[in-house]
Backbone bond lengths (Angstrom), bond angles and torsions (degrees), N, CA, C in turn:
res aa  C-N    CA-C-N  psi(-1)  N-CA   C-N-CA  omega(-1)  CA-C   N-CA-C  phi
1 M - - - 1.457 - - 1.532 110.78 -
2 I 1.333 116.29 -44.11 1.465 119.83 178.88 1.516 110.72 -60.80
3 A 1.326 116.13 -40.57 1.467 120.50 179.65 1.526 110.93 -64.54
4 V 1.344 117.42 -39.44 1.463 121.11 179.40 1.530 110.41 -64.82
5 V 1.335 117.02 -43.93 1.468 120.74 178.52 1.520 109.93 -60.28
6 G 1.312 117.33 -44.37 1.459 120.25 179.50 1.508 112.93 -63.99
7 R 1.344 116.51 -40.09 1.459 119.86 -179.48 1.525 111.66 -66.01
8 I 1.340 117.58 -43.20 1.454 120.67 -176.48 1.524 112.11 -74.63
9 S 1.331 116.33 -38.34 1.468 119.08 -178.58 1.515 112.08 -78.36
10 G 1.336 116.89 -18.79 1.459 120.36 -178.08 1.504 113.11 76.36
11 R 1.331 117.21 13.33 1.460 121.05 -179.48 1.531 108.76 -133.02
12 P 1.320 117.32 140.92 1.470 118.49 175.99 1.527 110.24 -66.57
13 V 1.313 116.37 142.62 1.463 121.53 -179.80 1.522 108.95 -95.24
14 A 1.319 116.10 120.68 1.464 119.60 178.65 1.529 109.24 -64.54
15 Q 1.317 116.36 134.96 1.467 120.03 -178.94 1.516 109.43 -146.70
16 T 1.311 114.50 151.85 1.462 121.34 178.79 1.518 108.61 -127.83
17 R 1.312 117.32 124.14 1.461 121.58 177.51 1.525 108.68 -85.94
18 A 1.333 115.10 134.01 1.463 119.81 -179.13 1.513 109.10 -146.74
19 L 1.311 116.53 166.49 1.447 121.82 178.54 1.527 110.35 -67.11
20 A 1.303 116.83 150.58 1.460 121.55 178.32 1.524 110.39 -62.74
21 R 1.315 115.06 145.73 1.459 120.96 176.33 1.529 109.74 -83.38
22 V 1.304 115.87 161.97 1.466 120.62 176.87 1.526 108.80 -61.00
23 G 1.328 116.13 125.74 1.458 120.25 179.37 1.513 114.46 96.35
24 D 1.350 117.50 -11.24 1.462 119.71 177.96 1.530 109.91 -69.97
25 P 1.347 118.30 140.40 1.470 119.73 175.72 1.524 110.38 -68.24
26 E 1.317 115.34 154.58 1.463 119.35 -179.21 1.518 111.70 -69.45
27 R 1.337 116.66 -28.20 1.461 119.66 -174.71 1.521 109.80 -149.99
28 L 1.332 117.32 138.13 1.459 123.17 174.92 1.524 108.51 -118.67
29 V 1.323 117.15 134.05 1.454 121.41 -178.80 1.528 108.97 -125.33
30 A 1.334 116.25 126.20 1.465 121.52 174.36 1.529 106.84 -116.38
31 N 1.311 116.17 85.37 1.452 120.86 -174.15 1.526 108.76 -149.84
32 A 1.315 116.08 128.42 1.469 120.52 -176.76 1.519 112.99 -95.77
33 D 1.340 118.33 7.01 1.462 120.24 -174.31 1.523 112.57 -61.23
34 L 1.337 117.50 -41.91 1.455 120.24 -177.97 1.536 111.00 -64.98
35 A 1.315 116.20 -38.66 1.464 119.25 177.87 1.524 110.75 -66.44
36 R 1.310 116.85 -35.26 1.468 120.70 176.30 1.530 110.36 -61.60
37 Q 1.351 115.57 -45.93 1.465 120.71 -175.02 1.519 112.31 -69.55
38 M 1.340 116.45 -44.69 1.458 119.93 -172.34 1.528 113.23 -87.80
39 L 1.315 117.10 -32.29 1.462 121.03 -173.39 1.517 113.06 -113.15
40 D 1.331 115.82 -3.18 1.462 119.73 -175.82 1.528 110.89 54.59
41 W 1.320 114.50 41.71 1.472 121.78 -176.59 1.524 110.16 -105.17
42 V 1.323 116.53 136.72 1.461 121.37 178.86 1.523 108.46 -120.87
43 P 1.322 119.08 123.55 1.470 120.66 -179.80 1.526 110.52 -66.35
44 E 1.313 115.16 146.76 1.464 119.85 -179.43 1.520 111.09 -71.15
45 Y 1.335 116.54 -35.05 1.462 121.07 -177.68 1.522 109.60 -123.03
46 S 1.329 115.39 141.24 1.452 119.87 172.65 1.524 109.13 -80.68
47 T 1.311 116.45 164.42 1.473 120.24 177.08 1.518 110.56 -56.74
48 G 1.338 115.37 -42.31 1.459 118.73 -179.42 1.513 112.95 -61.71
49 R 1.347 117.84 -42.04 1.458 121.00 -179.79 1.521 111.34 -66.68
50 I 1.335 116.61 -39.09 1.464 119.55 178.71 1.527 110.28 -63.38
51 V 1.326 115.85 -46.10 1.461 120.04 179.40 1.521 110.72 -62.19
52 A 1.341 116.90 -44.74 1.458 120.48 -179.64 1.520 110.94 -60.76
53 H 1.353 117.09 -43.04 1.464 120.86 179.60 1.527 110.63 -63.75
54 T 1.337 116.58 -44.90 1.459 120.70 -178.82 1.517 111.26 -64.24
55 L 1.331 115.83 -44.12 1.463 119.13 178.58 1.516 111.17 -62.93
56 G 1.338 116.61 -36.51 1.463 119.58 178.86 1.510 111.67 -63.81
57 L 1.335 117.44 -42.99 1.459 120.74 178.32 1.521 110.95 -65.41
58 A 1.327 116.38 -42.11 1.458 119.92 -179.25 1.518 110.84 -64.48
59 A 1.327 116.68 -41.64 1.459 119.45 179.77 1.512 110.78 -63.01
60 K 1.339 116.58 -40.25 1.460 119.66 -179.34 1.515 110.84 -67.76
61 K 1.322 116.93 -35.62 1.458 120.77 -175.89 1.523 111.73 -77.27
62 F 1.334 116.59 -41.98 1.449 119.50 -170.13 1.526 113.85 -108.18
63 A 1.313 118.23 -8.63 1.455 119.75 178.51 1.517 109.31 -143.76
64 M 1.327 115.81 50.61 1.453 121.08 -175.86 1.521 110.63 -72.66
65 C 1.306 116.36 130.33 1.457 120.33 172.51 1.519 108.39 -65.30
66 L 1.326 117.05 142.53 1.460 121.00 -172.30 1.523 112.67 -63.19
67 I 1.315 118.49 -22.35 1.466 119.41 -179.47 1.522 112.13 -99.78
68 D 1.330 117.30 5.06 1.459 121.48 -174.28 1.522 110.20 -98.61
69 F 1.334 116.66 95.86 1.457 121.77 -178.94 1.524 110.04 -123.71
70 D 1.340 114.99 148.18 1.460 119.77 176.56 1.524 111.21 -74.14
71 K 1.335 116.27 -33.53 1.464 121.88 177.59 1.519 109.30 -142.74
72 I 1.337 115.48 146.97 1.463 122.08 173.76 1.527 106.62 -125.91
73 Y 1.315 116.52 115.13 1.458 121.32 -178.64 1.531 109.17 -105.44
74 I 1.331 115.50 128.78 1.457 120.87 177.70 1.526 108.33 -117.45
75 I 1.329 116.38 117.05 1.465 122.33 -179.04 1.519 108.72 -86.30
76 I 1.336 116.36 124.12 1.464 120.14 -174.21 1.527 109.09 -155.19
77 L 1.323 116.64 138.41 1.460 119.93 174.88 1.530 109.43 -64.41
78 R 1.310 115.12 138.48 1.465 119.74 -172.64 1.525 112.02 -55.74
79 E 1.338 117.83 -43.39 1.466 119.45 -175.30 1.527 112.21 -73.32
80 R 1.349 117.26 -8.64 1.459 119.00 178.49 1.526 112.14 -103.57
81 Q 1.321 117.10 4.34 1.456 118.78 -178.51 1.526 112.01 -63.42
82 L 1.338 117.62 -39.08 1.463 119.57 178.41 1.518 111.13 -63.10
83 E 1.332 116.12 -33.62 1.460 120.80 -177.17 1.527 112.11 -77.92
84 F 1.335 117.17 -39.47 1.457 120.40 -170.01 1.526 114.67 -108.39
85 A 1.329 118.47 -24.86 1.462 120.02 -171.31 1.526 112.32 -59.95
86 A 1.317 117.37 -45.00 1.469 120.61 -178.60 1.526 111.10 -61.65
87 R 1.328 116.39 -40.22 1.462 119.84 179.06 1.528 110.66 -65.81
88 C 1.334 116.53 -41.14 1.463 120.15 178.32 1.525 110.92 -59.79
89 I 1.317 116.32 -47.24 1.462 120.84 -179.87 1.522 110.80 -63.56
90 Q 1.315 116.78 -37.38 1.465 120.47 179.59 1.527 110.62 -62.53
91 Y 1.338 116.89 -45.68 1.466 120.07 178.21 1.529 110.77 -58.00
92 L 1.317 116.12 -43.70 1.455 119.85 -176.85 1.525 111.35 -70.32
93 T 1.319 116.91 -42.29 1.463 121.02 179.99 1.525 111.05 -62.48
94 Q 1.327 116.89 -41.76 1.458 120.79 -179.55 1.525 112.26 -62.39
95 N 1.326 116.05 -22.87 1.466 120.09 -178.36 1.522 112.67 -109.70
96 N 1.353 115.83 18.60 1.467 122.76 171.29 1.526 114.55 66.26
97 F 1.343 117.12 23.87 1.457 119.26 169.93 1.529 108.47 -71.04
98 D 1.315 115.88 149.71 1.454 121.49 177.79 1.531 108.15 -81.78
99 I 1.337 117.42 101.22 1.459 120.17 -174.02 1.528 112.55 -73.18
100 S 1.333 117.36 -9.96 1.464 118.57 174.02 1.525 110.90 -68.26
101 K 1.328 117.04 -15.71 1.463 121.57 179.62 1.531 112.20 -89.23
102 V 1.331 117.16 -2.12 1.470 120.94 -174.63 1.530 110.93 -78.87
103 E 1.321 114.99 136.74 1.463 121.98 171.94 1.526 108.26 -134.28
104 F 1.323 116.50 122.95 1.459 120.44 176.60 1.524 109.18 -82.69
105 I 1.322 115.57 133.89 1.463 122.59 -178.98 1.523 108.95 -111.07
106 D 1.331 116.93 123.69 1.452 120.29 177.54 1.523 109.22 -64.41
107 A 1.325 116.16 116.74 1.457 120.62 179.33 1.530 110.42 -63.45
108 V 1.303 115.45 147.27 1.468 121.82 -179.63 1.518 109.12 -86.83
109 R 1.309 116.06 133.60 1.461 120.38 172.34 1.525 108.52 -79.64
110 G 1.304 115.61 133.56 1.454 119.61 -177.65 1.509 114.54 -66.48
111 T 1.324 117.67 -16.66 1.464 120.74 178.73 1.522 112.45 -102.74
112 A 1.322 117.25 0.93 1.470 119.52 -176.62 1.518 109.61 -145.47
113 Y 1.336 115.71 58.02 1.461 118.65 -175.28 1.516 113.54 -103.79
114 E 1.311 117.86 -4.87 1.455 119.21 -179.14 1.533 110.28 -60.18
115 G 1.311 115.16 131.73 1.457 120.14 177.06 1.505 115.07 89.50
116 R 1.334 118.74 -8.18 1.467 119.62 -179.96 1.526 111.83 -74.70
117 L 1.329 116.89 -24.67 1.457 120.98 177.71 1.519 109.12 -119.22
118 A 1.328 114.96 149.07 1.459 119.55 -179.28 1.527 111.08 -67.14
119 A 1.331 116.33 -39.83 1.466 120.55 -179.20 1.528 110.04 -87.27
120 P 1.322 118.22 148.08 1.462 120.14 176.77 1.528 111.43 -64.61
121 V 1.308 115.95 148.28 1.468 121.72 -177.05 1.525 108.87 -113.71
122 T 1.332 115.55 135.26 1.462 121.57 176.65 1.522 108.67 -123.69
123 V 1.322 116.53 124.24 1.461 121.18 176.96 1.526 108.54 -82.14
124 Y 1.322 117.02 137.17 1.468 122.06 -178.84 1.528 109.65 -61.02
125 A 1.324 115.49 114.76 1.468 121.28 -171.72 1.523 112.93 -74.18
126 E 1.347 117.30 -21.81 1.464 120.43 -175.51 1.527 112.55 -100.73
127 W 1.330 116.19 22.95 1.466 118.32 -178.09 1.532 111.52 -63.30
128 Q 1.311 117.61 -40.98 1.461 121.09 -177.05 1.525 110.15 -72.18
129 I 1.335 115.68 125.61 1.460 121.22 176.93 1.522 108.47 -134.17
130 D 1.319 115.63 166.93 1.462 121.22 176.52 1.522 107.95 -77.56
131 S 1.320 116.88 103.50 1.455 121.20 -173.66 1.517 110.24 -152.25
132 S 1.325 115.13 152.77 1.465 120.07 174.00 1.524 111.10 -78.27
133 N 1.314 116.55 -11.92 1.452 121.78 177.26 1.522 108.94 -75.67
134 T 1.327 116.61 116.06 1.464 120.16 -174.59 1.522 112.50 -67.79
135 W 1.348 118.08 -16.27 1.456 120.80 178.09 1.528 111.24 -80.30
136 W 1.321 115.68 -18.22 1.462 120.32 -174.75 1.530 113.89 -107.48
137 N 1.314 117.33 -20.68 1.471 118.31 -175.05 1.524 112.73 -89.43
138 R 1.300 116.81 26.98 1.457 123.94 175.28 1.521 107.63 -149.26
139 P 1.337 118.08 162.39 1.473 119.53 176.96 1.528 110.85 -65.39
140 V 1.322 116.27 165.40 1.463 121.07 173.59 1.527 107.78 -57.69
141 S 1.319 117.01 127.60 1.464 121.22 -175.27 1.530 110.87 -78.34
142 A 1.317 115.37 162.88 1.466 120.52 177.88 1.522 110.73 -60.52
143 G 1.331 116.87 -39.35 1.455 119.78 178.48 1.519 112.19 -63.85
144 E 1.336 116.29 -39.81 1.467 120.08 178.60 1.527 111.07 -67.17
145 I 1.324 117.14 -37.21 1.465 120.35 176.38 1.528 109.81 -61.98
146 G 1.330 116.75 -47.62 1.457 120.54 179.61 1.509 112.35 -61.21
147 C 1.326 116.40 -41.65 1.467 120.92 179.82 1.529 110.53 -63.85
148 S 1.325 116.60 -47.98 1.463 120.61 -178.44 1.528 111.45 -60.97
149 L 1.326 116.93 -43.98 1.453 120.27 -179.60 1.525 111.78 -68.26
150 S 1.312 117.08 -34.48 1.472 120.30 177.54 1.520 110.52 -61.76
151 H 1.324 116.62 -44.11 1.460 120.10 178.81 1.524 110.97 -69.14
152 L 1.314 116.95 -37.11 1.461 120.43 177.11 1.528 110.87 -60.41
153 I 1.321 117.34 -40.70 1.465 121.34 177.25 1.530 110.68 -63.07
154 V 1.323 116.71 -39.63 1.470 119.93 178.03 1.525 110.35 -63.17
155 W 1.325 117.62 -43.72 1.470 119.90 179.31 1.524 110.41 -59.77
156 Q 1.332 116.68 -39.32 1.459 120.02 177.19 1.528 111.18 -63.89
157 K 1.325 116.80 -38.76 1.461 120.61 178.99 1.527 111.11 -66.57
158 I 1.317 116.93 -37.59 1.470 120.10 176.72 1.522 110.14 -60.00
159 R 1.317 115.25 -44.38 1.464 119.19 179.21 1.528 110.96 -64.94
160 S 1.322 117.61 -44.84 1.465 121.04 -178.40 1.526 111.39 -64.01
161 A 1.342 115.98 -39.24 1.471 120.71 -179.05 1.521 112.71 -80.91
162 K 1.347 116.55 -9.03 1.470 121.34 -175.80 1.527 110.95 54.33
163 A 1.321 115.67 40.97 1.465 121.76 -179.90 1.525 109.61 -78.22
164 E 1.328 116.81 114.70 1.462 120.53 -177.17 1.529 111.88 -66.74
165 H 1.323 116.70 -34.50 1.462 120.99 179.02 1.532 107.71 -137.81
166 A 1.323 116.90 123.02 1.464 120.89 -178.34 1.520 109.73 -130.71
167 L 1.321 115.51 141.24 1.458 122.82 175.26 1.522 108.33 -104.57
168 I 1.332 117.03 130.74 1.469 122.58 179.62 1.518 108.25 -114.48
169 L 1.321 116.14 125.16 1.452 122.85 -179.53 1.526 109.99 -127.52
170 E 1.331 116.64 146.40 1.455 121.48 169.68 1.519 108.53 -98.69
171 E 1.309 116.46 154.81 1.461 122.15 -168.75 1.521 114.64 -55.86
172 D 1.322 117.88 -24.86 1.466 120.88 -175.72 1.522 112.43 -95.67
173 F 1.340 117.81 19.67 1.464 118.97 178.04 1.528 109.70 -68.30
174 K 1.309 114.45 155.19 1.466 120.96 179.44 1.521 108.80 -144.10
175 I 1.330 115.82 133.30 1.456 120.90 175.12 1.521 106.70 -106.77
176 P 1.334 117.41 98.56 1.474 119.85 -170.78 1.511 114.33 -70.57
177 S 1.319 118.46 -23.15 1.463 120.97 178.27 1.518 108.16 -146.60
178 S 1.307 116.09 171.47 1.456 120.28 -176.31 1.529 110.89 -65.75
179 I 1.323 115.60 136.75 1.464 120.93 175.93 1.517 108.49 -77.87
180 P 1.325 118.45 125.53 1.470 120.06 178.35 1.521 111.10 -57.16
181 Q 1.308 117.02 130.34 1.460 121.23 -175.92 1.522 113.14 -77.42
182 D 1.335 117.05 -9.47 1.464 118.92 -176.33 1.521 112.43 -98.91
183 I 1.338 118.44 3.70 1.461 119.50 177.83 1.526 108.80 -72.83
184 R 1.323 116.15 126.13 1.455 121.30 179.48 1.521 109.30 -128.91
185 I 1.322 115.75 142.22 1.455 121.49 -179.94 1.520 107.34 -97.73
186 E 1.320 116.69 100.34 1.455 121.04 -171.05 1.522 111.42 -99.44
187 L 1.311 116.74 44.97 1.455 121.32 175.73 1.517 108.81 -158.66
188 D 1.317 115.33 165.54 1.449 121.28 179.19 1.526 108.90 -84.08
189 Y 1.325 117.41 140.33 1.467 120.09 -179.28 1.516 109.62 -143.78
190 D 1.334 115.06 160.57 1.457 122.11 169.01 1.527 110.15 -101.32
191 L 1.332 115.58 -44.71 1.465 122.99 -177.55 1.515 109.10 -133.33
192 L 1.329 115.73 136.66 1.465 121.21 178.11 1.519 108.92 -136.90
193 Y 1.341 116.47 116.21 1.453 120.96 176.02 1.523 110.40 -80.44
194 L 1.358 116.20 127.72 1.457 121.22 171.47 1.520 111.04 -98.56
195 G 1.319 115.77 -11.22 1.448 122.70 176.44 1.515 108.59 -166.28
196 R 1.336 117.42 145.78 1.466 120.89 -178.10 1.515 108.79 -170.09
197 N 1.319 116.57 173.39 1.453 123.21 170.57 1.520 108.51 -113.09
198 K 1.321 117.04 118.32 1.460 120.64 176.32 1.521 108.66 -73.74
199 V 1.322 117.68 124.75 1.464 120.93 179.87 1.512 109.95 -67.06
200 R 1.302 116.62 -42.01 1.477 121.21 177.95 1.530 106.77 -107.76
201 A 1.308 114.28 84.61 1.467 120.96 -168.59 1.522 113.19 -59.63
202 H 1.334 117.74 -30.70 1.467 119.86 -174.46 1.530 112.23 -96.72
203 Q 1.319 117.33 2.15 1.452 120.14 179.97 1.520 110.55 -81.23
204 E 1.330 116.04 131.57 1.450 120.89 179.10 1.530 109.70 -69.77
205 E 1.329 115.86 140.28 1.452 121.09 177.23 1.524 109.26 -112.45
206 E 1.318 115.88 149.16 1.464 120.92 -175.91 1.525 111.15 -65.86
207 P 1.331 117.32 118.84 1.470 118.90 177.89 1.523 111.32 -72.71
208 V 1.336 115.64 143.44 1.458 121.75 175.87 1.524 109.73 -104.14
209 N 1.321 115.68 -46.27 1.457 122.80 173.94 1.525 106.36 -155.88
210 N 1.321 116.95 -164.75 1.466 118.53 -176.04 1.521 112.83 -74.67
211 Q 1.332 118.57 -4.05 1.462 121.88 -179.65 1.519 113.89 -115.36
212 L 1.343 117.02 -27.20 1.456 120.76 -169.31 1.519 112.53 -123.82
213 V 1.341 114.78 153.58 1.458 122.55 171.41 1.523 107.95 -131.69
214 R 1.329 115.45 163.19 1.457 120.16 168.28 1.529 107.09 -85.92
215 P 1.321 117.78 118.33 1.470 119.12 -171.27 1.518 112.69 -70.16
216 G 1.327 114.06 145.20 1.450 120.57 168.14 1.525 109.16 -91.51
217 Y 1.301 116.09 -160.94 1.459 122.57 -178.63 1.526 109.79 -56.26
218 S 1.331 116.55 120.62 1.466 121.61 -171.16 1.522 111.27 -135.06
219 Y 1.324 115.72 143.60 1.460 122.36 173.65 1.529 109.23 -113.72
220 C 1.314 115.00 161.94 1.462 126.83 174.53 1.529 111.84 85.50
221 T 1.340 114.12 141.09 1.470 121.61 -177.63 1.527 109.44 -132.58
222 H 1.323 116.90 37.59 1.461 120.11 -176.91 1.527 112.91 -80.36
223 A 1.368 117.22 -15.39 1.465 119.30 -177.13 1.523 109.47 -160.51
224 Y 1.325 116.07 102.51 1.456 119.66 175.96 1.521 108.81 -151.49
225 A 1.314 115.45 159.55 1.464 121.66 179.04 1.517 109.22 -114.74
226 L 1.326 115.22 147.18 1.462 122.17 174.77 1.517 109.09 -129.62
227 T 1.308 115.98 144.78 1.450 120.07 166.90 1.526 108.28 -87.43
228 L 1.316 115.19 168.34 1.461 119.58 176.53 1.524 110.30 -58.98
229 A 1.324 116.18 -41.87 1.463 120.12 178.89 1.525 111.02 -64.40
230 G 1.336 116.59 -41.27 1.458 120.06 -179.87 1.516 112.38 -63.33
231 A 1.324 116.66 -43.56 1.465 120.08 178.15 1.521 110.56 -61.08
232 G 1.334 116.33 -40.67 1.457 119.92 178.75 1.515 112.04 -61.71
233 K 1.319 117.05 -40.72 1.466 120.56 179.42 1.528 111.37 -64.99
234 L 1.321 117.45 -39.69 1.462 120.59 178.33 1.521 111.16 -66.30
235 L 1.326 116.70 -37.84 1.462 120.82 -179.74 1.526 111.85 -71.28
236 D 1.313 116.33 -42.35 1.461 120.61 -172.25 1.526 113.20 -75.44
237 A 1.319 117.62 -11.92 1.467 120.14 -179.08 1.523 112.94 -76.21
238 G 1.347 117.58 -15.01 1.455 119.99 176.11 1.521 115.29 95.62
239 F 1.329 116.31 34.20 1.469 120.77 -177.87 1.528 111.81 -57.66
240 H 1.338 117.71 -40.71 1.464 121.12 -175.34 1.531 112.64 -67.42
241 K 1.335 116.71 -16.56 1.458 119.64 -179.14 1.522 112.87 -83.51
242 Q 1.331 116.41 -24.18 1.465 121.87 179.00 1.525 107.25 -143.29
243 L 1.310 116.72 77.53 1.462 121.82 -172.19 1.524 110.84 -74.23
244 I 1.331 115.92 128.93 1.461 123.52 174.59 1.528 106.88 -132.67
245 P 1.333 118.95 174.16 1.472 119.53 175.97 1.527 110.88 -54.38
246 V 1.329 116.08 135.00 1.458 120.48 -169.10 1.523 112.64 -64.71
247 D 1.328 118.72 -33.62 1.466 118.23 179.98 1.523 111.01 -68.91
248 E 1.330 117.46 -34.13 1.461 119.86 175.30 1.530 110.26 -65.80
249 Y 1.324 115.94 -39.39 1.463 120.86 179.67 1.530 110.72 -61.79
250 L 1.317 117.62 -45.78 1.467 120.47 179.81 1.523 111.25 -59.71
251 N 1.323 116.71 -40.79 1.464 120.16 -179.09 1.522 112.40 -56.90
252 L 1.317 116.83 -35.15 1.462 120.56 -177.00 1.522 112.62 -62.36
253 F 1.327 117.49 -20.58 1.459 121.50 -178.18 1.527 112.82 -83.52
254 F 1.331 117.83 -18.67 1.466 116.92 -174.63 1.525 114.81 -133.36
255 I 1.332 119.46 -3.11 1.457 119.81 170.20 1.524 107.89 -118.83
256 T 1.308 116.09 144.11 1.466 120.73 -177.05 1.519 112.46 -98.97
257 Q 1.325 116.96 -10.98 1.464 120.42 -176.55 1.522 111.08 -120.59
258 H 1.332 115.78 54.23 1.460 118.83 174.66 1.526 108.34 -64.32
259 P 1.350 118.06 139.32 1.467 119.90 -178.75 1.524 113.84 -57.45
260 R 1.325 116.48 -23.82 1.460 119.86 179.30 1.528 108.68 -110.21
261 Q 1.307 114.51 85.08 1.460 121.38 -173.26 1.530 112.87 -63.20
262 E 1.340 117.16 -24.01 1.461 118.63 -177.57 1.525 112.12 -65.79
263 L 1.329 116.71 -20.22 1.463 119.97 -177.94 1.524 111.90 -67.19
264 Y 1.334 117.43 -26.78 1.465 119.65 -179.47 1.526 112.08 -64.04
265 G 1.315 116.87 -23.81 1.456 120.22 -178.83 1.513 114.29 -81.89
266 L 1.342 117.66 -1.51 1.462 120.72 -175.03 1.521 113.42 -88.64
267 Y 1.337 117.49 -19.24 1.463 120.06 -168.06 1.526 111.90 -131.11
268 Q 1.320 115.44 162.58 1.458 122.52 176.70 1.532 108.57 -100.85
269 F 1.306 116.52 97.66 1.457 120.77 -173.28 1.529 111.81 -83.82
270 P 1.344 116.69 148.12 1.466 119.97 176.11 1.518 110.43 -70.67
271 T 1.323 115.81 162.22 1.465 119.28 178.88 1.516 111.84 -70.07
272 E 1.339 116.67 -22.81 1.464 119.87 -178.68 1.520 109.37 -144.73
273 F 1.319 115.82 138.60 1.464 121.28 176.36 1.521 107.35 -148.75
274 Q 1.333 115.45 116.58 1.462 120.67 -176.39 1.531 109.86 -98.24
275 A 1.327 115.65 110.45 1.467 121.74 179.17 1.526 109.38 -116.32
276 Y 1.334 114.92 137.50 1.459 121.32 178.24 1.522 108.80 -137.77
277 A 1.311 115.17 164.85 1.464 121.44 175.25 1.516 108.60 -142.29
278 L 1.322 116.02 147.31 1.459 119.70 173.60 1.524 109.28 -64.83
279 R 1.317 115.89 141.12 1.463 119.60 177.21 1.527 110.93 -57.46
280 N 1.320 115.46 -40.72 1.461 121.34 179.82 1.522 108.82 -121.32
281 D 1.333 116.25 123.46 1.457 120.27 -179.36 1.528 110.72 -57.65
282 L 1.321 115.71 134.06 1.457 120.61 176.03 1.524 111.76 -103.28
283 I 1.327 116.34 -22.53 1.463 120.92 -179.34 1.527 107.84 -125.53
284 R 1.316 115.57 128.02 1.468 121.06 -176.52 1.521 110.46 -115.16
285 Q 1.331 114.86 -177.82 1.453 121.51 -174.20 1.530 109.35 -127.29
286 T 1.327 115.82 132.52 1.465 119.14 -176.45 1.518 113.36 -85.11
287 S 1.344 117.75 -19.73 1.468 119.83 -175.76 1.512 112.69 -93.71
288 N 1.350 117.40 -3.03 1.457 121.72 -176.02 1.523 112.18 57.68
289 G 1.323 115.87 34.27 1.454 120.06 174.04 1.509 115.40 75.10
290 D 1.335 117.38 25.24 1.465 120.36 178.38 1.529 108.32 -76.75
291 I 1.334 115.57 85.26 1.456 121.30 -172.76 1.520 111.82 -62.84
292 D 1.323 116.99 -40.36 1.469 118.98 -177.15 1.520 111.62 -68.73
293 R 1.323 118.37 -23.73 1.448 119.73 174.86 1.537 110.53 -77.76
294 L 1.347 115.10 -41.92 1.461 119.46 -177.65 1.522 111.98 -68.24
295 F 1.304 116.53 -39.77 1.467 121.48 -178.70 1.530 107.74 -112.59
296 Q 1.326 114.44 55.68 1.451 122.10 -171.35 1.524 111.00 -58.08
297 T 1.314 114.92 153.89 1.445 120.37 -172.18 1.510 112.82 -97.91
298 T 1.327 117.49 -5.27 1.482 120.12 178.13 1.516 108.90 -126.99
299 P 1.318 118.40 146.57 1.460 121.67 -179.42 1.530 111.25 -61.13
């Protein structure tokens, strides 16, 4: 088995020979020949095919190339698809993304969202507080409602499609330079930011490796990746029951000191959520996060 793994992976497998442990059998045999002879049984997969399949899944999970996604979702208002869709595809094609994986998602209007989701949606009524923060001293805006619901629909699509790795983009994303083709994500994640706005720009973030950090308080959702597990965790926490701006919602999963501590009591959080961000943004936003313009409330 070790020899087969080494042959298929093209790399020698490190191994250490040691004495048998108490209770170990004297001999292990992985051979279907006897079953073939006595039962006329033929295995569906050879050892080599099983190893190759397993190695392929492991490589995708733990060393995923940054442009290798099962699905790419682009959120865009329907009437702007003619204006923006070609540009979106051009950015992706220039950087060797597989555009056959692209699906355009009709963005939700914040004033006309009834019926877009199967479950009823409730906007968090206590969002407005007395604060110098202009995002907090008013109710959740129509644009923010539309944005949050648009992303919620994408998370549902990830779950329905069983997409192990999905890239989510908003229509105003921009790739200012070529994405290096050798960037690989060699760890398991739930959420990965490819672009964002750091709220505390000068605050140091915990480095993970030479490519990734653990993100601090972050705004904007124009470019991020989710795994199937990550999308499930975001859905199962109950976002639709207490809807707030989606970037604030994401923060609650990976920072413990959100300035608005009362928000932690609104949702059922998973025991673990792995969030990372690229040290250097590769995908930027042309609207500077003008949510009400992107998810405009009038045709």
